[in-house]
BALOKOL-726236 format. One line per field, with one value per atom (N, C-alpha, C): residue number from 1; residue in one letter; z, y negated, x negated. Coordinates in pm, 1 decimal, padded with zeros to 6 digits. Example, Ala and Ser with C-alpha at 12.3 -4.5 7.8 and 13.67 -1.06 7.14 Angstrom:
n <- [1, 1, 1, 2, 2, 2]
res <- [A, A, A, S, S, S]
up <- [00780.0, 00780.0, 00780.0, 00708.0, 00714.0, 00787.0]
north <- [00569.0, 00450.0, 00330.0, 00225.0, 00106.0, -00003.0]
east <- [-01319.0, -01230.0, -01320.0, -01285.0, -01367.0, -01290.0]
This chain:
n <- [1, 1, 1, 2, 2, 2, 3, 3, 3, 4, 4, 4, 5, 5, 5, 6, 6, 6, 7, 7, 7, 8, 8, 8, 9, 9, 9, 10, 10, 10, 11, 11, 11, 12, 12, 12, 13, 13, 13, 14, 14, 14, 15, 15, 15, 16, 16, 16, 17, 17, 17, 18, 18, 18, 19, 19, 19, 20, 20, 20, 21, 21, 21, 22, 22, 22, 23, 23, 23, 24, 24, 24, 25, 25, 25, 26, 26, 26, 27, 27, 27, 28, 28, 28, 29, 29, 29, 30, 30, 30, 31, 31, 31, 32, 32, 32, 33, 33, 33, 34, 34, 34, 35, 35, 35, 36, 36, 36, 37, 37, 37, 38, 38, 38, 39, 39, 39, 40, 40, 40, 41, 41, 41, 42, 42, 42, 43, 43, 43, 44, 44, 44, 45, 45, 45, 46, 46, 46, 47, 47, 47, 48, 48, 48, 49, 49, 49, 50, 50, 50, 51, 51, 51, 52, 52, 52, 53, 53, 53, 54, 54, 54, 55, 55, 55, 56, 56, 56, 57, 57, 57, 58, 58, 58, 59, 59, 59, 60, 60, 60, 61, 61, 61, 62, 62, 62, 63, 63, 63, 64, 64, 64, 65, 65, 65, 66, 66, 66, 67, 67, 67, 68, 68, 68, 69, 69, 69, 70, 70, 70, 71, 71, 71, 72, 72, 72, 73, 73, 73, 74, 74, 74, 75, 75, 75, 76, 76, 76, 77, 77, 77, 78, 78, 78, 79, 79, 79, 80, 80, 80, 81, 81, 81, 82, 82, 82, 83, 83, 83, 84, 84, 84, 85, 85, 85, 86, 86, 86, 87, 87, 87, 88, 88, 88, 89, 89, 89, 90, 90, 90, 91, 91, 91, 92, 92, 92, 93, 93, 93, 94, 94, 94, 95, 95, 95, 96, 96, 96, 97, 97, 97, 98, 98, 98, 99, 99, 99, 100, 100, 100, 101, 101, 101, 102, 102, 102, 103, 103, 103, 104, 104, 104, 105, 105, 105, 106, 106, 106, 107, 107, 107, 108, 108, 108, 109, 109, 109, 110, 110, 110, 111, 111, 111, 112, 112, 112, 113, 113, 113, 114, 114, 114, 115, 115, 115, 116, 116, 116, 117, 117, 117, 118, 118, 118, 119, 119, 119, 120, 120, 120, 121, 121, 121, 122, 122, 122, 123, 123, 123, 124, 124, 124, 125, 125, 125, 126, 126, 126, 127, 127, 127, 128, 128, 128, 129, 129, 129, 130, 130, 130, 131, 131, 131, 132, 132, 132, 133, 133, 133, 134, 134, 134, 135, 135, 135, 136, 136, 136, 137, 137, 137, 138, 138, 138, 139, 139, 139, 140, 140, 140, 141, 141, 141, 142, 142, 142, 143, 143, 143, 144, 144, 144, 145, 145, 145, 146, 146, 146, 147, 147, 147, 148, 148, 148, 149, 149, 149, 150, 150, 150, 151, 151, 151, 152, 152, 152, 153, 153, 153, 154, 154, 154, 155, 155, 155, 156, 156, 156, 157, 157, 157, 158, 158, 158, 159, 159, 159, 160, 160, 160, 161, 161, 161, 162, 162, 162, 163, 163, 163, 164, 164, 164, 165, 165, 165, 166, 166, 166, 167, 167, 167, 168, 168, 168, 169, 169, 169, 170, 170, 170, 171, 171, 171, 172, 172, 172, 173, 173, 173]
res <- [D, D, D, R, R, R, P, P, P, Q, Q, Q, R, R, R, G, G, G, R, R, R, Y, Y, Y, R, R, R, Q, Q, Q, F, F, F, M, M, M, Q, Q, Q, C, C, C, D, D, D, I, I, I, D, D, D, I, I, I, L, L, L, G, G, G, E, E, E, P, P, P, S, S, S, N, N, N, L, L, L, A, A, A, E, E, E, I, I, I, E, E, E, L, L, L, I, I, I, L, L, L, A, A, A, T, T, T, T, T, T, T, T, T, T, T, T, L, L, L, G, G, G, K, K, K, L, L, L, G, G, G, F, F, F, K, K, K, N, N, N, F, F, F, Q, Q, Q, I, I, I, R, R, R, I, I, I, N, N, N, E, E, E, R, R, R, R, R, R, I, I, I, L, L, L, K, K, K, A, A, A, M, M, M, A, A, A, A, A, A, Y, Y, Y, S, S, S, G, G, G, F, F, F, A, A, A, E, E, E, E, E, E, D, D, D, Y, Y, Y, D, D, D, M, M, M, D, D, D, K, K, K, I, I, I, G, G, G, L, L, L, D, D, D, G, G, G, V, V, V, A, A, A, E, E, E, E, E, E, L, L, L, E, E, E, K, K, K, E, E, E, G, G, G, Y, Y, Y, A, A, A, K, K, K, D, D, D, S, S, S, I, I, I, E, E, E, K, K, K, Y, Y, Y, L, L, L, D, D, D, L, L, L, F, F, F, K, K, K, G, G, G, I, I, I, E, E, E, S, S, S, A, A, A, E, E, E, N, N, N, G, G, G, I, I, I, A, A, A, Y, Y, Y, L, L, L, A, A, A, D, D, D, T, T, T, L, L, L, K, K, K, E, E, E, V, V, V, L, L, L, D, D, D, E, E, E, E, E, E, V, V, V, S, S, S, K, K, K, S, S, S, L, L, L, N, N, N, E, E, E, I, I, I, I, I, I, T, T, T, S, S, S, V, V, V, E, E, E, A, A, A, T, T, T, K, K, K, E, E, E, A, A, A, D, D, D, F, F, F, E, E, E, M, M, M, V, V, V, F, F, F, D, D, D, P, P, P, T, T, T, L, L, L, V, V, V, R, R, R, G, G, G, M, M, M, S, S, S, Y, Y, Y, Y, Y, Y, T, T, T, G, G, G, T, T, T, I, I, I, F, F, F, E, E, E, I, I, I, A, A, A, I, I, I, P, P, P, E, E, E, F, F, F, G, G, G]
up <- [18944.0, 18850.4, 18868.1, 18817.4, 18890.1, 18726.4, 18703.7, 18572.2, 18588.8, 18458.5, 18457.0, 18408.4, 18401.6, 18279.9, 18165.6, 18135.0, 18029.6, 18013.5, 18058.6, 18054.2, 18184.7, 18119.0, 18155.7, 18275.0, 18311.0, 18382.7, 18303.6, 18244.4, 18119.1, 17992.4, 17893.5, 17778.3, 17674.9, 17520.6, 17441.2, 17436.4, 17429.5, 17330.1, 17265.9, 17096.7, 17064.3, 17031.1, 16966.9, 16984.9, 16851.9, 16789.7, 16687.5, 16780.1, 16772.0, 16817.0, 16709.0, 16661.4, 16594.5, 16679.4, 16609.0, 16700.1, 16651.8, 16652.5, 16609.8, 16464.4, 16442.1, 16398.6, 16420.5, 16389.8, 16506.6, 16442.0, 16346.3, 16260.2, 16285.5, 16206.7, 16197.9, 16142.7, 16096.2, 16014.1, 16055.2, 16186.4, 16275.1, 16342.1, 16360.3, 16366.3, 16281.8, 16181.0, 16051.0, 16049.3, 15993.1, 15986.7, 16066.8, 16163.5, 16295.2, 16238.2, 16258.4, 16243.1, 16132.4, 15990.7, 15891.4, 15914.6, 15965.4, 15995.4, 16050.5, 16141.3, 16208.3, 16181.4, 16133.5, 16049.8, 15907.4, 15849.7, 15709.4, 15764.5, 15856.5, 15911.5, 15954.7, 16031.2, 16075.7, 15955.5, 15881.9, 15772.8, 15654.1, 15700.3, 15600.1, 15693.6, 15810.5, 15901.9, 15897.3, 15813.6, 15775.7, 15884.8, 15917.5, 16073.0, 15996.1, 15960.7, 15921.5, 16063.4, 16033.0, 16095.1, 16243.7, 16261.2, 16345.5, 16386.1, 16506.5, 16562.1, 16557.8, 16516.5, 16562.8, 16679.9, 16779.2, 16852.5, 16909.0, 16880.2, 16879.3, 16978.4, 17023.4, 17150.9, 17145.6, 17222.3, 17191.7, 17371.1, 17402.7, 17580.7, 17599.0, 17511.4, 17592.8, 17535.4, 17446.5, 17500.5, 17646.4, 17670.0, 17818.9, 17916.1, 17931.6, 18016.3, 18003.8, 17886.3, 17868.8, 17920.8, 17877.6, 17944.3, 18123.8, 18170.4, 18331.0, 18376.2, 18297.0, 18336.7, 18307.1, 18193.8, 18165.4, 18289.1, 18358.8, 18486.3, 18554.1, 18618.3, 18712.8, 18848.8, 18763.8, 18824.9, 18818.2, 18949.0, 18930.6, 18818.4, 18804.9, 18735.1, 18748.6, 18897.3, 18915.7, 18981.6, 18952.2, 18924.8, 18802.2, 18703.6, 18543.0, 18542.7, 18667.5, 18643.9, 18661.9, 18622.7, 18662.5, 18574.8, 18650.9, 18587.0, 18495.3, 18455.0, 18313.2, 18380.8, 18472.5, 18536.7, 18515.3, 18389.3, 18375.5, 18402.7, 18336.7, 18417.2, 18543.0, 18586.7, 18710.4, 18839.8, 18774.4, 18864.2, 18857.0, 18761.6, 18751.7, 18878.5, 18826.6, 18929.7, 19066.7, 19143.1, 19220.8, 19300.2, 19252.0, 19268.3, 19318.4, 19200.1, 19182.6, 19346.0, 19335.2, 19461.1, 19558.3, 19596.9, 19718.0, 19695.4, 19658.9, 19651.4, 19687.7, 19708.0, 19747.7, 19630.2, 19506.6, 19415.6, 19420.9, 19386.4, 19369.0, 19287.1, 19311.8, 19222.6, 19109.2, 19087.8, 18997.8, 18880.7, 18925.2, 18861.2, 18784.1, 18900.7, 18837.6, 18690.3, 18738.0, 18631.4, 18529.1, 18524.4, 18376.0, 18300.6, 18405.2, 18333.6, 18248.9, 18325.8, 18269.6, 18156.7, 18168.8, 18067.4, 17941.8, 17929.7, 17811.2, 17711.2, 17747.2, 17712.5, 17694.5, 17710.6, 17682.5, 17581.8, 17602.1, 17464.7, 17346.2, 17370.9, 17249.9, 17179.9, 17288.0, 17223.5, 17172.2, 17176.0, 17067.0, 16967.7, 16984.5, 16842.9, 16724.1, 16625.2, 16485.9, 16518.0, 16541.9, 16532.4, 16717.0, 16749.1, 16909.0, 16940.9, 16800.8, 16766.3, 16787.9, 16692.0, 16670.5, 16754.7, 16845.2, 16955.5, 17088.1, 17072.5, 17198.4, 17160.3, 17053.6, 17016.4, 17090.3, 17021.1, 17002.6, 17191.9, 17239.6, 17365.8, 17433.6, 17442.5, 17528.1, 17462.1, 17352.8, 17286.5, 17407.3, 17536.9, 17599.6, 17665.8, 17672.2, 17719.4, 17605.9, 17532.2, 17416.9, 17305.2, 17259.6, 17173.1, 17051.1, 16948.6, 16818.7, 16728.8, 16716.7, 16714.7, 16704.6, 16828.1, 16890.0, 16769.9, 16813.8, 16753.0, 16582.1, 16489.1, 16391.6, 16365.9, 16431.7, 16454.7, 16435.2, 16556.6, 16568.8, 16408.8, 16363.6, 16256.0, 16102.7, 16103.4, 16011.9, 16007.6, 16105.4, 16149.6, 16090.5, 16108.4, 16105.3, 15952.4, 15928.3, 15816.3, 15665.4, 15708.5, 15627.0, 15636.7, 15778.2, 15799.1, 15653.9, 15694.3, 15631.7, 15442.1, 15459.5, 15290.4, 15247.2, 15300.7, 15242.8, 15326.3, 15370.0, 15429.5, 15311.6, 15365.0, 15312.9, 15392.9, 15498.3, 15560.7, 15598.0, 15634.9, 15667.7, 15812.0, 15831.8, 15991.1, 15951.6, 16111.8, 16128.6, 16232.9, 16211.4, 16257.7, 16436.6, 16574.2, 16614.0, 16691.3, 16705.2, 16806.2, 16981.9, 17058.0, 17205.4, 17297.4, 17366.7, 17445.1, 17617.6, 17594.2, 17733.8, 17718.6, 17642.5, 17577.8, 17698.7, 17733.1, 17828.4, 17867.6, 17829.0, 17857.2, 17960.5, 18021.1, 18128.8, 18090.4, 18164.8, 18175.4, 18215.3, 18293.1, 18314.4, 18183.3, 18137.7, 18004.4, 17861.1, 17781.1, 17701.7, 17686.2, 17603.3, 17535.5, 17440.6, 17349.7, 17254.1, 17208.7, 17124.6, 17014.2, 17093.1, 17141.1, 17198.0, 17085.4, 17034.4, 16992.8, 17019.5, 17012.7, 17070.1, 16933.9, 16945.9, 16844.4, 16931.7, 16896.6, 16958.6, 16799.5, 16852.6, 16791.2, 16826.8, 16775.0, 16846.2, 16850.9, 16790.5, 16798.4, 16911.9, 16883.7, 17019.8, 17156.5, 17189.2, 17342.0, 17358.7]
north <- [-03622.7, -03717.8, -03884.6, -03902.0, -04092.3, -04132.7, -04093.3, -04185.8, -04318.8, -04391.8, -04505.7, -04538.6, -04726.2, -04762.3, -04733.0, -04662.1, -04600.1, -04448.0, -04367.8, -04293.0, -04147.2, -04022.4, -03945.6, -03809.8, -03762.1, -03695.4, -03535.8, -03489.6, -03425.7, -03436.3, -03389.2, -03443.3, -03325.4, -03329.7, -03241.3, -03276.4, -03215.3, -03293.4, -03193.8, -03225.2, -03125.4, -03184.2, -03106.7, -03173.8, -03093.1, -03153.5, -03037.1, -03052.5, -02929.5, -02919.0, -02911.3, -02963.3, -02934.5, -02874.7, -02796.9, -02753.1, -02753.0, -02759.7, -02783.5, -02839.4, -02956.2, -03034.2, -03192.0, -03158.2, -03271.2, -03431.8, -03467.8, -03608.7, -03642.6, -03783.3, -03892.4, -03795.0, -03680.6, -03621.8, -03554.2, -03489.1, -03410.5, -03514.8, -03637.5, -03783.2, -03814.6, -03829.8, -03903.5, -03774.8, -03703.1, -03569.9, -03551.8, -03576.9, -03578.3, -03675.6, -03833.7, -03920.0, -03904.2, -03867.0, -03832.2, -03718.8, -03628.3, -03537.4, -03542.8, -03624.5, -03656.7, -03770.7, -03891.8, -04027.5, -03989.1, -03865.7, -03823.6, -03729.0, -03681.7, -03585.0, -03682.8, -03815.1, -03938.4, -03968.5, -03985.4, -04085.4, -03954.9, -03853.7, -03794.8, -03733.6, -03724.8, -03768.5, -03878.5, -03999.2, -04134.9, -04237.6, -04199.3, -04303.1, -04392.2, -04507.2, -04664.5, -04780.7, -04853.0, -04954.3, -04922.5, -04775.7, -04757.3, -04788.6, -04812.3, -04814.2, -04696.8, -04678.8, -04580.4, -04664.7, -04699.1, -04722.0, -04639.4, -04704.5, -04613.0, -04675.3, -04604.6, -04658.3, -04602.2, -04575.9, -04457.9, -04489.8, -04352.2, -04349.0, -04445.1, -04402.5, -04520.8, -04640.4, -04632.7, -04812.5, -04872.0, -04826.0, -04792.2, -04821.2, -04701.0, -04675.2, -04809.6, -04843.2, -04951.4, -05087.7, -05102.1, -05207.3, -05201.8, -05078.1, -05107.0, -05125.3, -05022.7, -05040.8, -05183.8, -05299.8, -05429.3, -05534.5, -05448.8, -05541.0, -05517.6, -05348.3, -05302.9, -05260.9, -05154.9, -05066.7, -04970.6, -04885.2, -04754.7, -04648.6, -04505.7, -04463.5, -04358.9, -04303.9, -04266.3, -04338.8, -04459.8, -04577.6, -04592.1, -04555.5, -04551.3, -04497.6, -04351.6, -04288.6, -04371.3, -04477.3, -04489.2, -04502.8, -04492.8, -04453.5, -04552.9, -04569.8, -04660.7, -04787.5, -04864.7, -04954.0, -05118.2, -05134.4, -05253.1, -05351.7, -05437.7, -05558.0, -05560.1, -05628.4, -05688.3, -05533.1, -05441.4, -05341.1, -05292.1, -05280.7, -05240.1, -05319.3, -05499.3, -05608.7, -05563.6, -05507.5, -05492.3, -05362.3, -05259.1, -05131.8, -05193.7, -05239.0, -05241.6, -05346.0, -05455.0, -05535.1, -05431.2, -05313.2, -05231.5, -05183.4, -05194.4, -05070.4, -05113.4, -05312.8, -05360.0, -05440.0, -05456.5, -05451.8, -05631.9, -05672.0, -05807.1, -05923.2, -05985.5, -06123.5, -06117.5, -06144.8, -06181.6, -06083.5, -05948.8, -05813.6, -05798.0, -05828.8, -05820.9, -05897.3, -06016.9, -06116.7, -06050.5, -06039.9, -05955.0, -05929.0, -05812.2, -05754.0, -05771.3, -05805.7, -05905.7, -05974.7, -06024.1, -06130.1, -06081.1, -05937.9, -05866.7, -05897.4, -05782.2, -05793.8, -05930.3, -06063.2, -06188.2, -06219.2, -06173.1, -06223.1, -06127.8, -06028.7, -05916.4, -05981.1, -05975.8, -06082.6, -06203.5, -06273.4, -06435.9, -06338.1, -06223.0, -06245.9, -06232.7, -06230.1, -06175.7, -06067.3, -05956.5, -05813.7, -05786.0, -05708.8, -05670.2, -05534.7, -05490.7, -05407.7, -05467.2, -05544.5, -05637.6, -05759.0, -05773.8, -05850.7, -05782.3, -05638.6, -05564.9, -05510.5, -05482.7, -05419.7, -05545.0, -05662.7, -05756.6, -05804.1, -05820.7, -05870.1, -05725.8, -05603.3, -05443.8, -05423.6, -05521.1, -05441.6, -05400.4, -05409.9, -05362.5, -05233.9, -05184.5, -05086.8, -05013.8, -05023.0, -04930.6, -04949.2, -04796.4, -04735.0, -04793.3, -04844.8, -04945.2, -04803.2, -04676.9, -04559.1, -04570.9, -04571.5, -04594.2, -04694.6, -04829.0, -04906.7, -04900.5, -04806.6, -04800.2, -04720.4, -04610.3, -04446.2, -04486.1, -04539.6, -04651.6, -04719.4, -04802.4, -04862.9, -04813.6, -04665.8, -04550.8, -04496.1, -04465.9, -04379.1, -04483.7, -04618.2, -04717.3, -04702.8, -04766.7, -04791.2, -04650.1, -04553.2, -04429.5, -04392.3, -04394.3, -04339.1, -04462.8, -04572.8, -04728.6, -04707.8, -04651.2, -04642.2, -04505.6, -04401.0, -04271.1, -04270.2, -04364.5, -04338.8, -04336.7, -04228.0, -04174.6, -04281.8, -04288.5, -04311.0, -04510.2, -04552.6, -04696.3, -04701.8, -04796.4, -04789.2, -04903.1, -04932.6, -05003.9, -04925.1, -04946.2, -04924.1, -05022.9, -05015.8, -05091.5, -05063.4, -05129.4, -05121.0, -05148.5, -05102.5, -05072.3, -05035.2, -05138.2, -05152.1, -05057.5, -05110.2, -05048.2, -04929.2, -04846.1, -04746.4, -04663.8, -04569.8, -04451.7, -04350.1, -04249.6, -04134.0, -03989.2, -03994.8, -03829.7, -03899.0, -03959.2, -04010.7, -03905.6, -03809.0, -03740.3, -03605.5, -03560.8, -03493.7, -03546.6, -03624.3, -03678.9, -03749.6, -03725.7, -03781.3, -03910.8, -03901.6, -04020.8, -04077.5, -04024.2, -04134.2, -04035.9, -04154.3, -04129.6, -04185.4, -04161.8, -04243.8, -04172.1, -04272.1, -04258.5, -04316.0, -04253.2, -04328.4, -04457.6, -04516.1, -04639.0, -04680.6, -04634.3, -04679.9, -04807.5, -04891.8, -05055.4, -05028.8, -04939.4, -05007.9, -04932.3, -04815.5, -04721.5, -04759.2, -04874.4, -04929.2, -04829.3]
east <- [-03674.1, -03708.8, -03680.5, -03705.1, -03654.0, -03634.0, -03508.9, -03390.9, -03388.5, -03470.8, -03462.5, -03370.2, -03362.4, -03223.8, -03195.0, -03093.5, -03064.1, -03171.1, -03191.6, -03280.1, -03152.8, -03150.1, -03084.6, -03128.3, -03055.3, -03181.1, -03199.0, -03078.1, -03052.6, -03100.8, -03209.1, -03193.5, -03271.5, -03288.3, -03387.6, -03446.2, -03557.8, -03674.2, -03729.0, -03811.3, -03861.1, -04039.2, -04101.9, -04263.2, -04315.2, -04338.1, -04508.4, -04615.1, -04702.8, -04863.4, -04916.7, -05072.2, -05161.0, -05259.9, -05343.2, -05438.5, -05566.8, -05695.8, -05807.1, -05877.2, -05782.7, -05749.9, -05829.3, -05957.8, -06033.0, -06026.1, -05976.4, -05951.8, -05828.7, -05842.4, -05685.8, -05576.1, -05599.3, -05530.6, -05364.7, -05466.8, -05315.4, -05221.8, -05248.3, -05168.7, -05102.0, -05143.3, -05051.9, -04978.3, -04998.6, -04925.8, -04792.6, -04822.7, -04712.6, -04645.5, -04672.8, -04578.3, -04545.0, -04574.2, -04485.3, -04397.0, -04414.4, -04346.1, -04199.9, -04244.3, -04106.3, -04044.9, -04123.5, -04036.3, -03965.0, -04021.6, -03973.9, -03798.7, -03839.5, -03734.3, -03625.9, -03621.4, -03529.3, -03487.0, -03557.7, -03518.3, -03371.2, -03425.4, -03332.3, -03220.9, -03166.7, -03102.8, -03008.1, -03106.1, -02970.3, -03027.6, -03117.4, -03191.3, -03288.2, -03249.9, -03330.4, -03383.8, -03485.2, -03487.7, -03512.5, -03590.0, -03661.5, -03796.0, -03891.9, -03999.6, -04064.7, -04229.3, -04319.2, -04368.6, -04364.0, -04438.7, -04601.4, -04708.3, -04820.4, -04921.1, -04997.9, -05148.7, -05268.8, -05303.5, -05438.1, -05491.9, -05475.6, -05571.6, -05659.0, -05758.7, -05883.7, -05875.0, -05782.2, -05764.4, -05723.3, -05644.4, -05588.2, -05638.0, -05746.8, -05860.9, -05968.1, -05992.2, -06075.5, -06001.0, -05933.9, -05836.7, -05857.7, -05873.6, -05832.3, -05944.4, -06098.2, -06226.3, -06223.2, -06267.1, -06244.2, -06229.3, -06091.1, -06035.6, -06099.7, -06171.7, -06238.1, -06182.1, -06113.2, -05951.1, -06105.3, -06076.9, -06081.5, -06037.2, -06109.6, -06063.4, -05891.8, -05902.3, -05776.7, -05663.0, -05702.5, -05584.3, -05510.7, -05568.7, -05512.7, -05359.3, -05305.2, -05196.4, -05128.7, -05043.2, -04867.0, -04801.7, -04691.4, -04543.2, -04499.5, -04406.0, -04393.4, -04263.9, -04378.7, -04280.5, -04279.6, -04330.1, -04347.0, -04454.9, -04519.8, -04605.1, -04645.2, -04487.8, -04495.0, -04480.1, -04403.7, -04444.1, -04635.0, -04691.4, -04796.2, -04889.1, -04882.2, -04931.2, -04873.6, -04766.4, -04745.1, -04821.2, -04802.6, -04848.1, -05015.3, -05121.0, -05232.4, -05265.6, -05153.5, -05157.8, -05182.0, -05072.5, -05065.3, -05179.4, -05287.5, -05364.7, -05488.5, -05509.2, -05556.9, -05680.5, -05637.9, -05715.7, -05721.5, -05817.3, -05838.3, -05728.3, -05668.0, -05595.2, -05646.3, -05786.7, -05845.8, -05861.1, -05881.3, -05868.0, -05716.6, -05618.9, -05520.6, -05462.8, -05492.7, -05517.1, -05595.2, -05665.9, -05741.3, -05642.6, -05598.5, -05575.4, -05423.9, -05346.2, -05256.0, -05239.3, -05341.3, -05416.5, -05433.9, -05502.3, -05538.6, -05360.8, -05316.0, -05162.7, -05096.6, -05115.1, -05057.5, -05142.3, -05273.7, -05368.7, -05317.5, -05260.9, -05252.1, -05098.0, -05000.9, -04846.9, -04857.3, -05015.3, -05021.9, -05128.2, -05202.7, -05293.4, -05208.4, -05290.4, -05188.4, -05199.0, -05295.4, -05365.7, -05394.5, -05320.1, -05336.6, -05473.9, -05482.0, -05548.2, -05749.8, -05722.0, -05829.9, -05872.1, -05819.4, -05784.6, -05855.3, -05842.8, -05850.0, -06050.2, -06020.9, -06163.9, -06264.3, -06202.5, -06298.5, -06340.8, -06235.8, -06235.4, -06309.7, -06259.1, -06296.2, -06415.1, -06534.2, -06591.2, -06716.1, -06776.3, -06835.5, -06805.2, -06713.0, -06628.9, -06503.0, -06514.4, -06419.0, -06499.5, -06535.7, -06614.7, -06518.8, -06619.6, -06540.8, -06468.7, -06470.4, -06446.3, -06308.2, -06253.1, -06100.0, -06046.3, -06073.7, -05991.9, -06018.2, -06103.9, -06123.2, -06004.1, -05999.4, -05907.1, -05741.6, -05736.2, -05602.6, -05545.4, -05655.5, -05599.4, -05575.1, -05666.4, -05679.8, -05558.8, -05491.6, -05343.6, -05231.7, -05280.7, -05171.6, -05141.8, -05240.7, -05272.0, -05220.2, -05252.3, -05250.0, -05086.4, -05086.7, -04839.1, -04789.3, -04862.9, -04758.7, -04744.4, -04924.1, -04937.7, -04823.8, -04801.5, -04751.3, -04623.0, -04567.9, -04449.5, -04296.7, -04189.1, -04088.8, -03994.2, -03981.9, -03868.8, -03875.6, -03775.1, -03714.3, -03756.0, -03942.8, -03935.3, -04097.1, -04115.5, -04210.6, -04302.2, -04442.6, -04554.3, -04580.2, -04547.1, -04594.5, -04707.1, -04759.0, -04882.6, -04847.6, -04827.4, -04793.7, -04850.7, -04928.6, -05063.1, -04988.9, -04841.7, -04791.1, -04745.9, -04733.2, -04683.4, -04813.8, -04710.7, -04821.0, -04755.3, -04884.0, -04799.2, -04913.6, -04865.0, -04978.0, -05101.8, -05170.3, -05309.3, -05397.4, -05336.4, -05462.8, -05459.3, -05364.8, -05392.9, -05355.2, -05306.5, -05341.1, -05449.4, -05512.9, -05687.5, -05673.6, -05573.4, -05564.9, -05482.2, -05390.3, -05302.0, -05212.1, -05085.4, -05008.9, -04849.7, -04785.4, -04660.2, -04538.6, -04448.5, -04291.6, -04183.5, -04097.2, -03996.7, -03872.2, -03876.7, -03747.3, -03667.8, -03537.7, -03414.9, -03342.5, -03378.1, -03362.7, -03157.1, -03104.6, -02962.9, -02893.7, -03018.0, -02935.3, -03007.5, -03034.9, -03086.0, -03203.2]
């Protein structure tokens, strides 16, 4: 393992798996179960960072990258740009990819921005689905947290297929 700044080689992890539920109810239930538990443990002001694997794939396809190059470590945008340049991709494609992230940052609604920009390579249902999850969780949450769309959130491109999320607690770094 290559632990990054602030990460350790040994850690405890817990997960909840739901099988056989094709709707967004599974993701909504997972997020609510996790956040309710954290709230009851006394955590406040945390974030649920959420993304959708198909959005990441559409962003890469829109920029002209081959599917086998989608699987990148969490190395930041500069690291991604460096890796893509090493792989021999054109600077225009790399800039197009990085410009998507800049557009998301300046947009009022990053998901809507990507749905519009990527409409030729992203199924409309993907952005609708992600919005449904965020809206549903926000409407029914019991704990004090914020849902944050984070297009840089990447997890196991080769085995995760849909929604991905993680918890960030700013006061703990």
